[in-house]
C-alpha positions as CSV (number, residue, x, y, z in Angstrom):
1,M,0.0,0.0,0.0
2,I,1.1,3.6,-0.6
3,N,-0.1,7.1,-0.1
4,S,0.1,9.9,-2.6
5,E,3.5,11.1,-1.3
6,K,5.1,7.8,-2.2
7,S,3.3,7.1,-5.4
8,L,6.3,7.9,-7.7
9,R,8.8,5.5,-6.1
10,P,10.4,3.6,-9.1
11,Y,10.2,0.1,-7.7
12,Y,6.4,0.3,-7.6
13,T,6.2,0.0,-11.4
14,D,9.7,-1.4,-12.2
15,P,11.1,-4.0,-9.8
16,Y,13.6,-5.3,-12.4
17,T,15.9,-2.3,-12.6
18,V,18.9,-3.1,-10.3
19,S,21.6,-0.8,-11.7
20,F,21.0,2.9,-11.8
21,E,22.6,6.3,-11.1
22,S,21.3,9.1,-8.9
23,E,22.4,12.2,-7.0
24,T,22.9,12.3,-3.2
25,L,20.6,14.6,-1.4
26,E,21.7,13.9,2.2
27,I,24.7,12.1,3.8
28,F,24.7,11.8,7.6
29,P,25.8,9.6,10.5
30,F,23.3,6.8,11.2
31,D,23.8,4.4,14.1
32,E,27.6,4.5,13.8
33,K,27.2,4.0,10.1
34,T,26.4,6.2,7.1
35,G,22.9,7.2,6.1
36,V,22.3,8.4,2.5
37,V,19.2,9.8,0.9
38,L,19.2,9.8,-2.9
39,E,17.3,11.9,-5.4
40,K,15.8,8.7,-6.9
41,S,16.1,5.2,-5.6
42,Y,15.0,1.7,-6.7
43,F,16.2,0.2,-3.3
44,Y,13.2,-1.2,-1.4
45,P,13.0,-0.4,2.3
46,T,11.8,-2.9,4.9
47,S,8.0,-2.6,5.1
48,G,4.8,-4.5,4.8
49,G,6.5,-7.7,6.1
50,Q,9.0,-7.7,3.2
51,E,12.8,-7.6,3.8
52,H,14.8,-4.6,2.5
53,D,17.2,-4.7,-0.5
54,T,20.9,-4.8,-0.2
55,G,23.6,-3.9,-2.7
56,T,26.2,-1.1,-3.1
57,I,26.3,2.6,-3.6
58,N,29.6,3.8,-5.1
59,G,31.1,0.4,-4.2
60,V,30.1,0.7,-0.5
61,N,27.8,-2.0,0.9
62,V,24.2,-1.1,1.6
63,L,23.4,-2.9,4.9
64,D,19.9,-1.7,5.4
65,V,17.2,0.4,3.8
66,V,14.7,2.2,6.0
67,E,11.9,4.7,5.6
68,R,12.2,7.8,7.7
69,D,9.8,10.8,7.3
70,D,8.7,9.5,3.9
71,K,12.3,9.4,2.7
72,I,14.3,6.3,1.9
73,T,17.5,6.1,3.9
74,H,20.2,3.8,2.7
75,V,22.4,2.6,5.6
76,L,26.0,2.1,4.3
77,S,28.9,0.3,5.9
78,G,31.2,3.3,5.1
79,A,31.2,6.8,3.9
80,I,30.7,8.1,0.3
81,D,31.3,11.5,-1.3
82,A,28.4,13.8,-2.1
83,G,27.3,14.0,-5.8
84,K,26.9,11.2,-8.3
85,A,25.8,7.8,-6.8
86,V,26.3,4.6,-8.8
87,C,23.9,2.1,-7.4
88,K,23.6,-1.7,-7.7
89,I,20.9,-3.8,-6.1
90,D,21.6,-7.4,-5.1
91,W,19.4,-9.0,-7.8
92,E,19.4,-12.5,-6.3
93,R,18.0,-11.1,-3.0
94,R,15.5,-8.8,-4.8
95,F,14.2,-11.5,-7.1
96,E,13.8,-14.0,-4.2
97,N,11.8,-11.4,-2.3
98,M,9.7,-10.9,-5.4
99,Q,9.1,-14.6,-5.6
100,Q,8.2,-14.8,-1.9
101,H,5.8,-11.9,-2.0
102,T,4.0,-12.9,-5.1
103,G,3.8,-16.5,-3.8
104,Q,2.4,-15.3,-0.5
105,H,-0.4,-13.4,-2.3
106,I,-1.2,-16.6,-4.3
107,L,-1.2,-18.9,-1.3
108,S,-3.3,-16.5,0.8
109,A,-5.8,-16.0,-2.0
110,V,-6.2,-19.7,-2.6
111,F,-6.9,-20.4,1.1
112,E,-9.6,-17.8,1.0
113,S,-11.1,-18.8,-2.3
114,L,-11.2,-22.6,-1.5
115,F,-11.9,-22.6,2.3
116,D,-12.7,-19.0,3.3
117,Y,-9.6,-18.9,5.5
118,Q,-8.4,-15.3,5.8
119,T,-4.8,-14.4,6.1
120,V,-4.6,-12.3,9.3
121,S,-0.9,-11.4,8.9
122,S,2.1,-12.4,7.0
123,R,5.9,-12.1,7.1
124,L,8.6,-12.7,4.5
125,G,11.8,-13.7,6.3
126,E,15.3,-14.1,5.1
127,D,14.8,-17.8,4.5
128,I,11.2,-18.7,5.5
129,G,8.0,-16.8,5.2
130,T,4.8,-17.2,7.3
131,I,1.1,-16.6,7.0
132,D,-1.3,-16.6,9.9
133,L,-4.6,-18.0,8.9
134,S,-7.9,-17.3,10.7
135,R,-8.5,-21.0,11.3
136,Q,-6.6,-24.2,11.2
137,P,-6.7,-26.2,8.0
138,S,-6.7,-29.9,7.9
139,D,-3.9,-31.8,6.3
140,E,-6.1,-32.5,3.3
141,E,-7.0,-28.8,3.0
142,L,-3.4,-27.7,3.3
143,Q,-2.4,-30.1,0.5
144,A,-5.3,-29.0,-1.7
145,A,-4.3,-25.3,-1.2
146,V,-0.7,-25.9,-2.0
147,A,-1.6,-27.9,-5.2
148,A,-4.0,-25.1,-6.3
149,A,-1.4,-22.4,-5.6
150,N,1.2,-24.2,-7.7
151,R,-1.3,-24.6,-10.6
152,V,-1.7,-20.8,-10.6
153,V,2.1,-20.6,-10.7
154,Q,2.3,-23.0,-13.6
155,E,-0.4,-21.2,-15.6
156,N,1.9,-18.2,-15.9
157,R,-0.9,-15.7,-15.1
158,D,-0.2,-12.0,-15.3
159,V,0.6,-10.0,-12.2
160,I,-0.6,-6.5,-12.8
161,V,-0.1,-3.3,-10.8
162,H,-3.0,-0.8,-10.5
163,F,-3.2,2.6,-8.8
164,A,-6.5,3.7,-7.3
165,D,-7.6,6.8,-5.4
166,D,-10.5,7.0,-2.9
167,A,-13.0,7.4,-5.7
168,S,-11.9,4.4,-7.8
169,V,-10.7,1.9,-5.2
170,G,-14.3,0.6,-4.9
171,N,-14.0,-0.8,-8.5
172,F,-11.6,-3.5,-7.2
173,K,-12.7,-6.5,-5.2
174,L,-10.0,-6.3,-2.6
175,R,-9.1,-9.4,-0.5
176,K,-8.3,-7.1,2.4
177,A,-9.1,-3.5,3.1
178,P,-6.4,-0.8,2.6
179,K,-4.8,0.7,5.7
180,V,-4.2,4.1,4.2
181,V,-6.1,6.8,2.3
182,G,-5.1,8.5,-0.9
183,T,-3.5,6.7,-3.8
184,I,-3.5,3.0,-3.3
185,R,-1.3,0.5,-5.1
186,I,-3.1,-2.7,-5.9
187,V,-1.4,-5.9,-7.0
188,E,-3.6,-8.2,-9.1
189,V,-3.0,-11.9,-9.8
190,K,-5.0,-12.5,-12.9
191,D,-8.4,-14.1,-12.2
192,L,-7.5,-14.8,-8.5
193,D,-6.6,-11.8,-6.3
194,F,-6.6,-8.1,-5.8
195,S,-4.6,-6.9,-2.8
196,P,-3.4,-3.5,-1.7
197,C,0.4,-3.8,-1.4
198,G,3.6,-1.8,-1.6
199,G,6.0,-4.7,-2.1
200,T,8.0,-5.8,-5.1
201,H,6.4,-8.5,-7.2
202,C,7.0,-10.7,-10.3
203,T,5.1,-9.8,-13.5
204,H,4.1,-13.4,-14.2
205,T,3.2,-16.1,-11.7
206,S,5.6,-18.6,-13.4
207,E,8.5,-16.6,-12.1
208,V,7.5,-17.7,-8.6
209,G,8.8,-21.2,-9.6
210,V,7.2,-23.3,-6.8
211,I,5.4,-22.8,-3.5
212,L,6.1,-25.2,-0.7
213,T,4.7,-25.1,2.8
214,G,6.4,-26.4,6.0
215,H,5.7,-26.4,9.7
216,A,2.2,-25.4,10.9
217,E,1.5,-24.4,14.5
218,K,-1.4,-22.9,16.4
219,V,-1.0,-19.3,17.5
220,K,-3.2,-17.2,19.7
221,S,-6.6,-18.7,20.3
222,S,-7.7,-19.9,16.8
223,Q,-5.1,-18.8,14.3
224,T,-2.6,-21.1,12.6
225,R,0.8,-20.0,11.4
226,I,2.1,-21.8,8.3
227,E,5.7,-21.6,7.1
228,F,6.2,-21.4,3.3
229,A,9.0,-20.8,0.8
230,C,8.9,-20.0,-2.9
231,G,11.2,-20.4,-5.9
232,N,14.9,-20.4,-5.2
233,R,14.5,-20.5,-1.4
234,A,12.1,-23.4,-1.7
235,I,14.7,-25.3,-3.7
236,R,17.3,-24.6,-1.1
237,Q,15.0,-25.7,1.6
238,Y,14.2,-28.9,-0.2
239,Y,17.9,-29.8,-0.7
240,A,18.7,-28.9,2.9
241,L,15.9,-31.2,4.2
242,H,16.9,-33.9,1.7
243,K,20.5,-33.8,3.0
244,S,19.4,-33.9,6.6
245,A,17.1,-36.8,5.9
246,A,19.8,-38.7,4.1
247,E,22.3,-38.1,6.9
248,A,19.8,-39.2,9.5
249,G,19.0,-42.3,7.5
250,R,22.7,-43.1,7.2
251,L,23.1,-42.7,11.0
252,L,20.1,-45.0,11.6
253,S,21.0,-47.4,8.8
254,T,17.8,-46.9,7.0
255,V,16.4,-45.0,4.0
256,A,14.7,-41.6,4.3
257,E,11.2,-43.1,3.7
258,Q,11.6,-45.3,6.7
259,L,12.9,-42.6,9.1
260,P,9.7,-42.2,11.1
261,A,9.5,-45.9,11.9
262,A,13.2,-45.9,12.8
263,V,12.9,-42.9,15.0
264,M,9.9,-44.4,16.8
265,K,11.8,-47.6,17.4
266,L,14.8,-45.5,18.7
267,K,12.4,-43.5,20.9
268,S,10.9,-46.7,22.4
269,Q,14.3,-48.1,23.1
270,S,15.4,-44.8,24.7
271,Q,12.3,-44.8,27.0
272,E,12.9,-48.4,28.0
273,N,16.6,-47.7,28.7
274,G,15.6,-44.5,30.6
275,A,13.2,-46.4,32.8
276,K,15.9,-49.0,33.6
277,L,18.4,-46.2,34.3
278,K,16.0,-44.4,36.5
279,E,15.4,-47.6,38.5
280,M,19.1,-48.1,38.9
281,S,19.7,-44.5,39.8
282,E,17.0,-44.7,42.5
283,R,18.6,-47.8,44.0
284,I,22.0,-46.1,44.1
285,L,20.5,-42.9,45.6
286,G,18.6,-45.0,48.1
287,A,21.9,-46.5,49.2
288,V,23.5,-43.0,49.4
289,C,20.6,-41.8,51.5
290,E,20.8,-44.8,53.9
291,K,24.6,-44.3,54.3
292,F,24.4,-40.6,55.2
293,A,21.3,-41.0,57.3
294,Q,23.3,-43.5,59.5
295,Q,26.3,-41.2,59.6
296,L,24.0,-38.3,60.6
297,G,22.3,-40.3,63.3
298,K,25.8,-41.1,64.9
299,S,27.1,-37.5,64.6
300,S,27.3,-35.2,67.5
301,D,28.0,-32.2,65.3
302,V,25.4,-29.4,65.7
303,V,25.1,-29.2,61.9
304,P,26.7,-32.2,60.1
305,A,27.7,-31.2,56.6
306,F,28.1,-33.7,53.7
307,D,29.7,-32.9,50.3
308,L,27.9,-35.2,47.8
309,T,29.5,-33.9,44.6
310,T,30.8,-37.3,43.8
311,E,27.6,-39.1,44.8
312,V,25.0,-37.1,42.9
313,S,25.1,-35.6,39.4
314,S,22.4,-32.9,39.5
315,A,20.5,-30.5,41.8
316,E,17.5,-32.7,41.5
317,E,19.3,-35.7,42.8
318,L,20.8,-33.6,45.6
319,R,17.3,-32.5,46.6
320,Y,16.1,-36.1,46.5
321,V,18.8,-37.2,48.9
322,A,18.3,-34.3,51.2
323,S,14.5,-34.9,51.4
324,S,15.0,-38.7,52.0
325,I,17.5,-38.1,54.8
326,S,15.2,-35.6,56.5
327,R,12.5,-38.2,56.5
328,R,14.8,-40.7,58.2
329,V,16.5,-38.5,60.8
330,N,14.9,-35.5,62.6
331,K,18.1,-33.5,62.8
332,S,19.6,-30.4,61.3
333,F,22.1,-31.1,58.5
334,V,23.7,-29.7,55.3
335,V,24.2,-31.5,52.0
336,S,25.9,-29.8,49.0
337,R,27.5,-30.3,45.6
338,T,29.6,-28.1,43.5
339,E,29.3,-27.4,39.7
340,Q,31.9,-25.1,38.2
341,N,31.9,-22.1,40.5
342,V,28.5,-22.7,42.1
343,C,27.6,-24.5,45.3
344,Q,24.2,-26.0,45.5
345,M,23.1,-26.6,49.1
346,Y,20.1,-28.2,50.8
347,L,19.7,-27.3,54.4
348,A,17.5,-29.0,57.0
349,L,17.4,-26.6,59.9
350,F,15.1,-27.3,62.9
351,T,15.4,-24.2,65.0
352,A,12.7,-21.7,66.1
353,D,14.3,-18.9,64.0
354,A,15.3,-21.0,61.0
355,D,13.8,-18.6,58.5
356,S,15.7,-15.7,60.0
357,K,19.0,-17.6,59.9
358,V,18.6,-18.5,56.2
359,N,17.7,-14.9,55.4
360,Q,21.0,-13.8,57.0
361,L,22.9,-16.3,54.9
362,R,21.3,-15.0,51.7
363,E,22.2,-11.4,52.6
364,E,25.7,-12.0,53.8
365,F,26.8,-14.4,51.1
366,S,24.6,-13.2,48.2
367,A,22.9,-16.6,48.1
368,R,19.9,-17.3,46.0
369,G,17.0,-19.5,46.9
370,G,14.7,-20.0,49.9
371,G,12.4,-22.5,51.5
372,R,10.2,-23.0,54.5
373,S,9.2,-25.4,57.3
374,G,12.9,-26.1,58.1
375,F,13.9,-27.2,54.6
376,Y,15.8,-24.7,52.4
377,S,17.7,-24.6,49.1
378,L,20.5,-22.2,48.5
379,N,23.0,-21.4,45.7
380,F,26.1,-19.3,46.1
381,E,29.7,-19.1,45.1
382,V,31.9,-22.1,46.1
383,K,34.3,-19.9,47.9
384,H,31.7,-19.2,50.6
385,L,30.9,-22.8,51.4
386,A,33.1,-23.1,54.5
387,D,32.0,-19.7,55.8
388,V,28.3,-20.6,55.3
389,I,28.6,-23.8,57.3
390,D,30.7,-22.0,60.0
391,K,28.2,-19.3,60.4
392,L,25.3,-21.8,60.7
393,K,27.1,-23.7,63.5
394,R,28.0,-20.5,65.4
395,D,24.4,-19.1,65.1
396,I,22.9,-22.4,66.4
397,E,25.4,-22.8,69.2
398,N,24.8,-19.2,70.3
399,G,21.1,-19.7,70.2
């Protein structure tokens, strides 16, 4: 979509010109780079869900193209001199954006014409585009829509640009309402779609090449986001997926077509092994708990402390051991393990002011964590471990 101030931008009617000359109007610092405004520019700025063009101006890379105050600002990697500007747009990127944008119009229009599913929003990314549909299509509907969209591509239909003002815009059966007033740019896909749009497009649907869809997921309450890729990007996606499937098949000693069955078998084996490992781990931890519970029962220390770094491998296992010991012996104790520079501690503290003592530990040693009812979890730097235990003992002994 455009308004009257933007109606003369060259790429609206000529997306195929990628080499041109112009004059610089402004050169200024822009986010530690160089911003340039030209008298005339075919560079497309990021807008309407479409990515910006890249290329060069006087041999300096164009990193970004943005719209500021109805002017196109070219963000360059370095400085250029005022005057004549020799400009080259990266055609591969430009053409792929044209393929994606025209393909998106086709795909959205087909979903609406076949199933009355509206496109709520769309985005054309660097590699993958997305459309958000008003409802979730079934697998059969998705396949039918993709097939119909590719028939439109193969039929080499004309893609035509129209300009309409407020008086004439009603002559077009628009798939979505324009968001601006004034002169509106309308992109028509022959016998399929009229959409207000300011992006760059192919002039014939065959240039889109192919339209492929990918992952679909539910977003918000009822909308469905569908990934898609067109033309050159779709081909790259296909080969990337084919390579990944072939490599996965090689690793699993199967062919790509049998990957789902091979993965299900591997998942089943993994779950079975995981259950056995869990059972074995629980037996080992049970023995650890019994061992330290016995030591705790015999200890006369006011707060016995046990370093279980070699006995347990995670904070979850440490918590399990601490909880098990506390059920066996009604006595204050500390168990801990270290991982890199962090000490993970579980503390059973059966004193009247246990909460206050733990709060003091958190403040003095910058410890994180908490707890209640005499059972606490703390994380702090390893260098504080001895001091934490020493303070606990002194506080308990001093009442």
